[in-house]
C-alpha positions in Angstrom: -68.8 134.6 20.3 -67.5 137.9 21.7 -65.4 140.3 19.6 -62.4 139.7 21.9 -62.7 135.9 21.5 -62.9 136.3 17.7 -59.8 138.4 17.8 -58.0 135.9 20.0 -59.0 133.0 17.7 -57.7 135.0 14.7 -54.4 135.7 16.5 -53.9 132.0 17.3 -54.8 131.0 13.7 -52.3 133.6 12.4 -49.4 132.3 14.4 -50.2 128.5 14.1 -48.0 126.4 12.0 -47.9 122.6 11.9 -45.0 121.9 9.6 -41.7 120.4 10.7 -39.8 123.7 10.5 -42.2 125.7 12.6 -40.9 127.4 15.8 -42.0 126.0 19.1 -44.5 128.8 19.6 -46.0 128.3 16.2 -46.3 124.6 16.9 -47.8 125.2 20.3 -50.5 127.5 18.8 -51.2 124.8 16.2 -51.6 122.1 18.9 -53.9 124.2 21.0 -56.1 125.0 17.9 -56.2 121.3 17.1 -57.4 120.6 20.7 -60.1 123.2 20.5 -61.3 122.3 16.9 -61.0 118.5 16.9 -60.7 117.5 20.6 -57.1 116.2 20.0 -55.3 115.5 23.3 -52.6 118.1 24.1 -50.4 119.1 27.0 -51.9 122.6 27.6 -49.3 123.7 30.2 -46.4 122.8 27.9 -48.0 124.5 24.9 -48.9 127.6 26.9 -45.3 128.0 28.1 -44.0 127.9 24.5 -46.3 130.7 23.3 -45.2 134.4 23.1 -47.1 137.1 25.0 -49.7 137.6 22.3 -50.4 133.9 22.1 -50.7 133.5 25.8 -53.2 136.4 25.9 -55.2 134.8 23.1 -55.4 131.5 24.9 -56.4 133.2 28.2 -59.1 135.1 26.4 -60.5 132.0 24.8 -60.5 130.0 28.0 -62.1 133.0 29.8 -64.9 133.1 27.2 -65.4 129.4 27.4 -65.5 129.4 31.2 -68.0 132.2 31.4 -70.2 130.8 28.6 -69.7 133.8 26.3 -68.4 131.3 23.7 -69.5 127.7 23.3 -66.9 125.1 22.4 -69.1 124.2 19.4 -68.4 127.7 18.0 -64.7 126.9 17.8 -65.2 123.7 15.8 
């Protein structure tokens, strides 16, 4: 896993909240992490739109590393 991917994953984990009072962006980060870590179905486009700039950058970095093979999906689980 690249250092950029590690930082992106840490950023998503920092902002992720799954409790009922969480903001929409916190909930979106939580849902995306659940998808990457457990394979749970999620509407990626909806979640991506609810993230702030840092969250969007983190998701793009993770997807870029997954697409180029720098990071394997098994490393995120």
